[in-house]
N, C-alpha and C positions, 0 to 999 in steps of 0.2 A: 867711081875712085874707092877703092878700099877707106875703110875706117878704119880698121882691125890694130893698125899702128899706132893710133890716137890712144893710147895706153898707157900704161907704167911700166915699169921694167918688173915689177915684184907682184905683179900682177901673173904673168908666164911663171914666175918662179913659186909661187904658192900652187899652179898649177901642176909643174912640174913633180912637183914634192905630194898634192893632192894626187896624181896617178899610182905615184912610187907605192903611198900607204893606205891607198886602197879607198880613200875618204873623196875620190874627185866625183864618185854616184851619188853617195847621201843628201838626199833632199833636202831642202834648205830653205827659207826663206829669207831675204836682204830687205830693211825697211831702210827709207831714205828719208831723214826729219832735221829739221834743226833744232837747235840747243836753246837759241834766242835771237830776238829778233835786232839788226841796230838800233842803237842806242836811240830812246826817243821817237823811234817806229813805232806806228797802232796796227799796223797788221803787213805782211808778206803780200804778195801775188806768186803764186805758182804758175810759169813758164814756162815753153820746150818740149812740152812733149811733143808735138808736131816734125821740130829739128830731131829732135832723138830718135824717133820712128825711121824718120826718113834715113841719120847714119845705122841703125840697126839693122837695118835693111842689106846694106852694103858692110857690114861687120862679116868680114869672111878673110880665110887665110889662105890664098894663092900660091904661086909659085914665088911672084918676086917677096911679098913678104917671107913668106918661111926661108927664104936664100937670105935675106935680108937675119931675119932670125938664127938661123945655122950658123952665118959668117960672123957673127956676134958672138955665138956660143950662148946666148939667153935657153934653148933648146935644145934637145938633145933628141933624137930617133925617134921615138914613142913617144914624145911628147908634140913633137912634128908631122909625127902621122895623125893625132888625133885632134890636132889644131887643121890637118889639110882637111877634114871632113865635118868643118866645124859649122854650126847655124844654130841659133839661138832658138830654141826646143821648150820653153816651157811658157810661164806667164806672167801676165805684168799686172798689176792693179794701180791706177793713178787718179788723182783726184782730176777733171775737169782743167783742160788748161783753163787760164786765166781766174781760179777761186784765190778767192783770198783763203792767208794760210795768217798758223798760227804756233807757236813752239811749242814742241813737244808730240805734234801730230805728225804722224806719219801721213808723207805727201805722197807718194809712189812705194809698190809692194813688188820684188823680183820674186817669185817660184819659179826653182828647176833644181836640176842638179847642181852643186859645188861648184864642179867645173866648168860649169856654163855661165852657172852668175857670175862669180866670181869676175870673170874677166872682163863683167859690164860696167866696173864703176868708177871709173875713169871716166870714160865715154859718155854715162849717165848724171857724175858729179861736174863733169867740165859744163856740159851741154846746162839742165838744171839751175845750178848758180849763177851763169853769167845770166841769162834771159828773166830768172825771176827777178832778178838781183835789179838790171835796167825795167822792165815791166812793175816794180814795186816802187822805182822811185818817177818814172811815168805817171803812174794814179795818181802819189803826193801833186804831181804838175798838175795832172786838169784835175784834182779839186783847188789846187789852191788858183787856178784859170776863172771855172765856172764855167760861166756859158760861152767863154771867150776860145776859139780853136787855139790849141800850139800844135808845130811843126817840127818833126827832129831834122835837126841838121848837124851830124852830128860825127857824118863819115870822115872825114878830117880829121878826128880825134882820138881813128881810134884803130884797130889792124881792120885790115881791108874784110876778112869774113866775120872780125866781129863787126862790123858796123851793117852789115845786111844781117844779120841775127840781133842789132841793138834797132833796126829800124820795122824787122817784125815784131819787135817783145813793146815797142812804143806804142805800136798800131793795137795790139791785141789789150793794150789797157790805158785807150782813148785816145793817142795822137790823132791828129783830123788826117796828118800825108805825111809823107818820106822826101830827103830830099837825093836818097838813094836809090839808080834804077835798078838796081840788080834785083834789091830787095819789093820792085813793081812788077820786073818780071818773072822772079822765083815766084812771090809772094802775094800779087796783085793788090800794095800797099798802095793809094792813093800818093804819084808823084809833084813836088812841084820846085821853080824854080827860076828865079829872074837872073841877076847879073851880083857881082862883088864891085869892091874899089877898082879891081885894076880896069874895070871895062869905064869907068868914068875918064879914069886916066889916062887912059890909051889915046881918048879922042883930043884936040885941042882944047875943047870948051865943056864944063857940065852941061851947055845946053845942047849943044852938038851930038852928044853920047843919051840925053835923055830923049833927041829927036830920033835919034837913029833905033833906038828903042823900041820905041812906040810903032815906026813904021816897020819895026819887022813884028814885032809882039801884038801890034793894037793896043787901045787906050786904058784895055783893064791891067793891063801889067802893074807888077808894083816897082816901084823908081826907087834907089837907096839914095838918101838924100843930103848923107850926113861927110860927103867926102871932104866937103871944103865948107861951108858954114852950113846950118841946116835951114834959116830962115831963106836965104838964098835960092839953097836946095829947092825946095819947096815952089819959090815962085816961079823957078824955073823948068819945074815937073809940070805944075800946072797950062804955064805957059808953052808946052811939048804936048802935053795932049789933051789939056782942055780939063771943062768941071765932068767929064765920063771918066779919068781917071783912076782906075781898080785901087790904087792902095801907095802908100809911102812905110819905109822900112830906115827905124833910124838904131845904128847899132854900137852907137857908143856916148857919152857924158851921163849926166841926169837925164835918166831916161823917163818917170815920170814931170819932172818939169818942161820938158822938150815936148812932150805928147801934149800937157797941155796947153801950150803955148802952139804948138804944130795945129790942134784942131781947130784954135780960134781965126788962125792964120787961114785954114781952108775953107773956112766958112766963110770970112773974109772974103773969098777969091771965087766963091760961089763951086766950092764943090764936098758939100757937105757930104757926100754919099763916100767920099775917097774914106780909105780904112786906115788905120798905123799900125803897122808892125813895130813889135821890139825887138828886137835881137841882143845879142852880146853876154854873152859871159853870165846866162839865167840860170838859176835855178828856183826849187819851189817857192825859197823864202822870196826872194828876189819878185816875182811872179804875187806874192802877196801881199806887197807892201805895194804894186804897182794897180790894188783890185779898185785904185779910187780914181783911178788915170786912165785919159778917153784912152783907153788901148782897147787896137781889137781882135790883136794876136800876136800870139808871141812864138818866135824861133829859138830853138832849144839846141844846145847841141853838148859840149864837154861834160859840164854837169849829167844830160843825163847819159850816154855813153861809159859813162865812170861810175854810173848807180848812184850818184849826186853822193859821194862821200863814202859809199857801202857797196866796192864790186864787184861783191860776192853774199849770196844768200845765205852762205853756211851751212850750207846739206852738207849729212853726212849720210852715210852707206853701210852701213848693221846687219851682218847674222843673227836673227832673233830668233830660229827655228831652225833646229838641225832633228833630221827624221820622226815629225809632228812633237819635238819637247823642246820648248822653250830654252831659250838658253837668251846672259846678257853679260854685258860688260860689267865691270864692279870697279875702273879706275876712276882715280877720284879726279874730280872734276869731268870726269868723260862718262859716266854712267850711262848703261842704256837699259831699257824694257823689255824685256824678253815675251816671246811668243804671237804669232799672227793675233793681227787686228783689224777691228772697222772702225770709223771714222762718221760720228754721225753729229752735224750740226742742229740742234735745237733750237727751236723759234717758241715766241708766245703766241698769242689768239691772232694780232691783228699780226703777225707776220715775221715781227722783227727777230731776229738772233739774238740768241742772249748766250751758248756756251756751246763750244765741241767738247764732244764726250768721246772717248777712245775707249775703247771693250776687246774683249777678246774676239777672235772670231772663230770658228767651227772649219777647218779644209772646206771649201765652196762643191759643191760637184761641176766637175769641167762643162760646160758647154762647149758646140762647136760655134767657132767661130760665125756672123752672119756673111751671108753668100753677097746679099748687096746692101749698097749704103745707104742706113738710116737718116729720114731728114730732122735734121739737128732742132727743125721747130714743131717738130712734132709730141704731144705730151708721152711722157713715158712714167710706169705705174712707181711708187714710193713705196718703202718700205716703211709703219707704221708700227713704234716700238712697243711693248706690252708693258706696262707700271707693274711689274712682280716683285721677288727679291733680287738682289744681285749684290757681288762684292761690293766688298765697301771702297767710296767716291771720295778718289782727293782730287785737290785741281794744282796745275801744275804751277800757278802764280802764287808766288808769296802773299797775293791778296786778296787770293778767293781763300775761302773758309774750309777744312775738311769737316764734311758731313758725311754719316752711315745711313742709308737708306731702311725703309724698312718694306716688309714684306706689304702693306697697305695703301702707303700712300708716295706723295713725290719728294724727292730732295729736295732741301734750300739751296741754293747756291750761293755765296754771299757776292755781292759785287767787284769788279775791279776797281783801279784806281778811276776808270776812266768809265766801266762800261754799265750796262745795268744790272738789278739782280735777276738770275734765270731759275724758273723753276723747274726743275732736271728731272725726267720722272726716270725713275731707275729702269734702263732696260736689260732685257736679256743679250744673254749671248749667242743669239741665234745666229743663220747663216743670213749674209747679206743676198736680199734679191735684187735681182736683176735688171740695170735701168730705173736710174733713180736721178735720172739727169735733171738739172734743174732745169724748172720751165716758169718759172712764176715771174710773175708782170712785176716793173716795176711800181713800189712800194707809193702809194699817192695818200692823202689823207681819207678818204674815204675808199682806200683798196687800202686790202693785206696783203697784197702780192701772192696769195692763194688761190688754185683753183679751186671750185664747190666738190666737198670730198677730197680733196690730196693732203696725204699727212704733212703734217709742222716737223716732221724729223725727217731729219734730206741725207741720205748717202753720200757720202763724199768719197769713199775710196769704188771705182768703179774697175771694170776689169776692161785691157784696152786690147791686149794681147793674151790666148789662148792658142795653147801651143805650137807657138811662134808665130801665130795666123795674125793679124790685125784683125779686132773684129767690126770695124765700120773704115772704109775708105775717105770717107770724108774727115779723119784726126790729121790730117799731114796735106802740106799743099796750102794753094790759096781756099781752099774749103774748107780745111782744119785752120787757118789765120781767122778767117771770118766768123768759124762756131766760138774761136776761145773769144775774139772781141764781144759778140753778142751775150756773152754767157759772164765775163767780167761784169758788164753795164747793169746784169739781170743780179748777181749774186752783190756786187759792192751796194745795191739798194737799199738788200735788207740788213745791215750790219749797221749798226747803233750811229749814231748821225755824226759823236765824237771822230768817228774813221776817215773823216773828211777832213780834221783839224790838221797841219800839217808845222803845228808848235811842237815842242817837245813835248811827251805823253807815253803811258803804257799801253800795251796792247788790248785792242776796243772789246776782245770779247777771252771771257779765260776758257783753257783747256783743262777736261775733266778725265782722270783716268781711273778706269775701273779694273787694273790690270796691275802689277806689283813690280817695284823696280828690281 
């Protein structure tokens, strides 16, 4: 199905006018960024590129789409003729999916003609804003849960298409599985499911319901024990499955108190290995409060699929360059920074991230897309930034001090309210090298997370589309989802420990700009 009409009317009016004025063929760069994180959040999670690239492949104006636009008077004959041949032939650079991000740093850049690039605004933002919001909420829930698995169970609380996207975003941010079967089919997200209260109610007694479920699904099933009375339900569950009962689920009431009592009862009944799953309107704060309770896993629905109070990432899509010349908005409260950019994540000698540095970037030499998919596990080259003279550095966070670097030494960046002091060497504005995908191992006490000889400066914006073609087919589908999940786990480990604190706080890394607003 074409995705071309999953857009806003005004994009077609801009196209129509630009074709008339001659601006349609000007070479431009659009950037996607957020001006702020939701209040109290310490980082965002970039997600949705796998879905975006799939949608981009279907962004075509076939006769049915053109007929609808003509009938509504949205396009004239010249615009319709132009759209009939449309496909995006430009370039896209982006953060790796699953990458933590911070305000003011571009997470995706689109380069092409004005006409072909402006049409993508709504498609890009609708996918990235939704998926990144869900992934950020999921990451916070996973952090609150610690070693206990989180299960996505929110399909009934959102639009049917959003449910699939939410399941994917949650999985790449660390959830163990989802109840959504379309997400399992399309993206290979592991699926889980047992029964609802209706299954108990349709049987004459709770004991008969449990016996039927065990007979069908085996003793390792999960039995929902709070339909009537939790202690009675636990007794009936163990009677039906024996000590090999896989798990019980508690969906209501004082979850912490009930879990503590349930653990004692299960142990007394000879079922010490039976797990306790807590569900019922959980969010990251409720999960954190259950940290001391004997809970073995969490099922999460409404709060997850609505972004836990932040249903959008707040991304905007802004023009920053026209024919090689920087352009920027000066609107009050909605300024943008002009010019093509690089984003480099800087690390201290131990491998801990200390700042994101936004630099002016030269137009890259366009490389041909890869003909075969590269292995996501293979180490990739990184770009080491020279510590030479650079433009004045300013921090986008009010808590990060402004400093001007010298040609001979590094610039000290003051810490944010929750972040570490960063030693950020003044980098040059050279062209980004290809392929600096993060390959660091998780940071342990004696493990910096960096391979011997690997740069501690990591380029975050990498080419994903060149001349309209994917650079790597493993960016989409199940492979892309798995790759995003692996990347998220590694990248999150390199952030300051405060990143995992779900209490109200400030962004855990400052964003430092060497470009002017």
